[in-house]
MITORBA-601335 format. One record per residue (C-alpha): x, y, z; residue in one letter. Coordinates in steps of 0.25 Angstrom, whole numbers, plus 5000, padded with zeros to 4 digits. Layout:
<sites>
XYZa/...
</sites>
This chain:
<sites>
516757724940m/518257704940t/519057824938d/519757814925l/520557944927t/521357864937d/521157714933a/522457674942t/521757654955q/522057524964s/520757424965p/520557364978t/521557234979e/521757134989k/522957084994t/523356975004t/524356995015r/525156875017t/526356865029p/527656815024e/528956825034t/530056865027v/531256905037n/530156915048s/529457025040t/527957015036e/527757055022t/526457055013t/526356994999q/525157024989t/524556904985t/524156904969q/522656854965t/523156854951a/523556704952g/524756624956p/526156664954a/526756654940v/528056584939p/529156664936g/528656794940r/529056874952r/528156874963p/527557004966p/528257094977p/527657124991p/526857254990p/527257374999a/526957355014p/525357385016t/525157515022p/524757515038a/523357555036h/523057435027t/522057335035t/522057195032t/520857085033s/520956965041p/521056895030a/522356975026g/521857065015t/522357205014v/521157305013d/521757385001r/520557485001e/521257555014n/522657535010t/523457615001g/522257714998r/522757825007e/524257795003t/523957814988i/523157944992g/521658004993q/521658054979e/521157904976n/520057914984a/518657904978g/519057834967r/518657694962e/519757594966k/519157464966a/518657464951d/519957524945s/519957424934g/521257364938s/521657224941r/522957184945g/523557304939g/522857304926h/521657404922l/520457314920s/519657294907n/518457364915r/519357484919f/519857494903l/518457474898a/518057604907r/519357684903a/519157654889a/517657694889l/517957824897l/519057864889t/518357824875a/517157914882v/518158024883l/518858014871t/517558004863a/517158144869a/518358204865g/518258144851a/516758204851l/517358334855l/518358314843g/517058304834l/516558424840v/517958494838r/517858454824d/516458504821q/516758634827t/517958644817i/517058604806a/515958684811h/516958814813l/517858794802y/517258694792g/518158604783a/518958704776g/520258764776p/520358824790d/519958694795t/521058624786d/522058724793a/521658694806f/521758534803l/523158544799v/523558614813a/522558504819w/523558404814t/524558454826v/523658394837p/523258274829e/524658244829v/524958284843a/523758214849s/524358084842t/525758094846l/525558154860l/524258094864i/523757974858e/524957894852d/526357934855a/526257994869m/525257884874a/526057764867l/527357824874i/526957864888l/525757764890v/526757654891p/527757744898a/526757774910f/526357634910s/527657594912l/527957684923a/526757654930l/527257504929a/528457524935r/527657604946r/527057484949a/528157384948t/528457274960d/529857304961r/530557394970p/529957534971l/530457644961l/531157774965d/530257864956r/528857854951d/528957804936p/527857874932v/528358004937h/529757964931t/529057964917l/528358094918l/529758164923r/530458094912t/529458124900t/528558244903l/529558364903p/530258324891g/528858304885l/528458444887l/529758494881l/529458424868v/527958464867l/528258594870s/529458604859a/528558534849g/527358624851a/528158734848v/528858684836l/527558644830l/526958794832m/528258844826l/528258744815a/526758764811a/526858824797p/527758704794w/526858604800v/525658654791v/526458654778a/526858514781v/525358474785l/524558534775a/525458594763p/524158624755g/523358704766l/522858834761p/522858914775d/524258874781t/524258984791q/522858954799l/523458804800a/524858854805v/524158944816d/523258824820c/524458734820t/525158824830r/523958824839l/523858674839t/525358654841a/525258674855t/524558534857c/525858464854a/526158514869f/524758484876s/524458364868f/525858304873g/525458344887i/524158284886a/524658154879g/525758134892y/524558154902c/523758044894s/524657944894a/525057954908a/523657954912l/523257844903r/524457744908a/523957774923h/522557734919g/521957864919s/521057884906f/520257994907v/520958124907p/521758064894p/520258044888a/519858174890m/520958254883i/520258254869y/519058304876v/519658424882a/520458454868y/519258454860n/518558544870i/519758634870g/519758644854i/518258654853i/518158764864v/519258844858t/518658834844m/517358884849l/517959004855v/519059054847l/518459014833s/517959144829d/519259214833r/520359114828l/519559024816g/520158884815v/521358924824r/520358914836a/520358764834a/521858754834a/521958844847a/520858744852g/521958624851v/522858704859a/521758714870v/521258574869g/522758534870g/522958604884v/521558534889l/522058394885m/523158424896v/522358484906l/521358374907v/522458274909q/523458344918a/522658344931p/522558184931v/524058184928v/524458264939w/523458194948r/524058054945r/525558104947l/525158184961r/524458044965e/525757974963r/526658074969r/525658074981a/525757934983t/527257924983a/527358044994e/526357955003r/527257845001t/528657875005p/529557775000g/528757724990q/528757764976t/527357674972r/526257624980e/526257484986p/525857384975a/524457364980g/524057514980q/524557534966l/523557584956p/522857464950a/523457484937d/524857494943e/524757374950q/525957264948p/525557164938s/525757014942d/526056994927e/527557024923r/528357034909p/529056914904a/530456964910d/529856954924g/529957094928r/528757164935a/527857264926s/528757394924g/529957334931e/531157384925q/532057284918p/533457264921e/534457364917g/533657494920g/532257544919a/531457554906r/531257694903p/529757744904l/529757804890v/530757734880a/531257844871l/531257744859g/529757734861l/529557874858l/530057874843a/529157764838p/527857814846v/528057954841i/528257904827v/527057814827f/526057924832a/526758034822l/526557934811t/525157904814r/524758044816q/525458094802s/524258014796q/523458154798v/524458224792l/524658144780i/523158154778e/523158314780r/524458324771f/523658244761l/522358324762a/522958464762a/522858484747p/521458424746l/520258524745p/519958604758a/519258524769g/520058394766a/520858394779i/519658434786s/518858304782h/519958214784l/519958284799n/518458264801y/518458124796a/519558074803q/519158144816k/517858074815v/518257934810a/519357914821q/518357934832m/518157784833p/519657774832m/519857854844v/518757774853l/519257644849s/520757684855l/520157714868m/520257574874l/521657574868c/521857704874t/521557664888v/522157514888t/523457574882f/524057594896p/523557454899v/524357384888v/525557474892a/525557424905r/525357274901a/526557284891m/527357344902a/527057234911a/527357134901g/525857084900e/525757084886t/524656974885d/523757074893r/524157184883a/523757094872r/522357064877r/522157214880r/522657254866v/521957154858e/520557184865r/520857344863d/521057324848l/519757254846a/518957354854l/519657464847a/519357394834g/517857384837v/517757524841i/518357584829v/517757484819l/516357514824v/516757654824g/517357654809a/516057584804a/515257704810t/516157814804v/516057744790v/514557714790a/514057854793c/515257944791a/514358054784p/513458054796q/514558064806i/515158184798i/513858254796e/513458244811i/514758294816l/515258404806f/514258444795q/513858594800r/514458734798g/515558734788a/515658584787f/514658544776d/514158424770r/515258404761a/516258404772d/515358284778t/515358204766a/516858224764a/517258194779t/516358084780a/517058004767t/518358034773v/517957984787m/517457854781r/518857824774v/519557864788y/518757764794a/519357644787l/520657664795g/519957674809l/520357524813l/521757554809g/521957674817h/521257624829t/522257504828l/523457584826v/523057664838g/522857544847a/524057454842l/525057564844v/524757564859r/525157414858c/526457444852y/526957554862f/526257494874s/527557434879a/528257554877a/529357494868r/529857574854p/529057514842l/529157574829w/528257474822f/527057554825p/527657684819a/528157594807l/526757544806a/526157684807m/527157744797f/526757634786l/525257684788g/525657824787l/526357784774a/525157714768l/524157824773t/525157924766t/525257854753a/523757814753g/523257954755g/524158014746a/523857914735l/522257924737l/522058074741v/522158094726g/521057994722v/519958004735w/520558134740g/520358154756v/519758004757l/521057954750g/521758024763i/520857934773a/521057814766a/522557824767g/522457844782n/521557724784a/522557634775l/523757684783g/523257664797i/522657524794t/523957484789v/524657534802t/523557454810a/523757324803v/525257344805l/525157384820l/524157264823l/525157164816n/526357214823g/525757234837v/526057084842a/527357084838r/527857224843h/526957244855s/525757174862v/525457024857p/524157054850v/523656944843r/523657004829v/522956904821r/521756914831h/521557054831m/521657054817t/520456954815g/519657034825g/519957174819l/519457114805v/518257074811k/517857194818l/518257274804s/517257164796a/516157214807a/516457354805a/516257354790a/514957284791s/514557384802a/514957504793t/514057454781g/512857434790a/513057574796g/513357634783w/511857594776i/511157624789c/511857764790g/511457794775a/510057764776l/509757874787i/509858014781p/510058094795s/511558094799p/511358064815v/510357954813p/511257884802a/512457894810a/511757844823a/511157714816v/512357684807a/513257684821c/512157594827v/512157494814v/513657494814v/513857454828a/512857354828a/513257294815v/514757294819f/514457214832l/513657114826v/514657074815i/515857084824a/515156994834r/514856894822a/516256894819v/516756884832q/517557004832a/518457044845p/517857114856e/516457124851i/515957034862d/516457124872s/516057254865v/514557184863i/514557134878r/514857284882s/513857344875v/512857244879t/513157274894r/513157424892k/511757404886f/511157314897i/511757414907d/510957524900v/509657454901r/
</sites>
């Protein structure tokens, strides 16, 4: 199986040596097999001279299996190279599917451990005032994970590292410095300083933070203590997010997918060890431990990648990058060029384009903070409600969002691919990739949402109903979860589309504006409905606001970023939604007929999936045929 932690390995290539006489000197020229030369494009420059140990067949074919490998380094020995999944400098669909599958498996493992974490909290502390106090402090890691790992850091740094890799692989004269190392030197020291100052400031300001987040909380001192413990994640999450962005841009997806596995293990173990001594503060201490583990699972891989690059440069004095034929596959120069005729990653006239544009930081940060502010608004509105309301919101949201998390795994894997395509001016390739990702993400999240709505009571009973978490808590959490599920498609579309907007590393304020309008609707709707429906009104406001944001982003993506066919995608999503609505009804009926929760949930899941696929196929929804073919092929292989 391909080593997905180091995806940028060069497959075996074939090049032909063609003698040409220029000033009585024999040179070599790589013959492109992609097709005839395109008018208006510059011919590719000749590669660096082939090393002396290269062997040439009688037909003139260079034996790449014996060339460049020793120069690149012995650390790559033992890895599969011929099936790395790259062609012509692009990651193939086969490799992306493998990477997405492995990422989804690890993310699912992290999500399941997150459920175990929540089960442990529910078992040890129930859904009372102590849990509410911790969940107010839990707002800190939730905001930090969105800002420093999932959204802002990734949206800024994945395109930046992709641009640096494109410059490293450019066809123009060799650069004096490696662009990736330059990016590290110019961003990491300042980031460490800012993260350290932010963590310390948050610890000092913990009493005021609690007063703003939950003014009606009965035990504020407990919430302040927990907030000071969780404030450490403002530093650790930032370093973890930086490592994740760098590794994903390099095509290394396994370590970033493991961070939430390590994080939740740290919280669970700390709670079990220290709960008797510290009470609910042990959960907050677990957040600090888990944040450190998130960094540790990635740091060795990041260090190895940097050491490999430095070792390669030392073994090839006088060069700052490998010859074109020896570059990792996803860094190969592309034959496609932007409309201005420059090569991928080439600097425009008048100076180099900065790898991280300062103008990009503000809209990305504003978008991420505005998106995460939905959680702050919900807890602010729920604080005056009876004890346990914040806990019911938290448990319902965590379970309901699992389909969204899984659906976005493919977009997480392909985000560097879209960023590379936009950096190279290959907008049509980016469009095809984005449209396919949106359709597949829609299939996954709608099947998950239908399952959540159909058997919410059974799911909550199986997961949480034990210890201090009683039947009344199960009923309240299940009802809230069903309302939350109505906005899952909107959450998925927002998470997928925002990557399109920022893939070109250009400052765009439209996503932040759309998110702000959605937040305004969430706030107004929640404030109006909480007096009528209580905690259900808060969940309904969330679904309304995020759905409006998704509609705005979908309608504006072709104008501001990737030229997606909006009408085509809208029609496909409507068909998928209709299939999900029918599947929800069928699953709800079947689940209600079975008294035991485990068989009821299992039967409902099977019925929901089957009905969804049948109806979606009947209405010719997008990507359904490929899903059915994949499932059928796996079933045949198992047999």
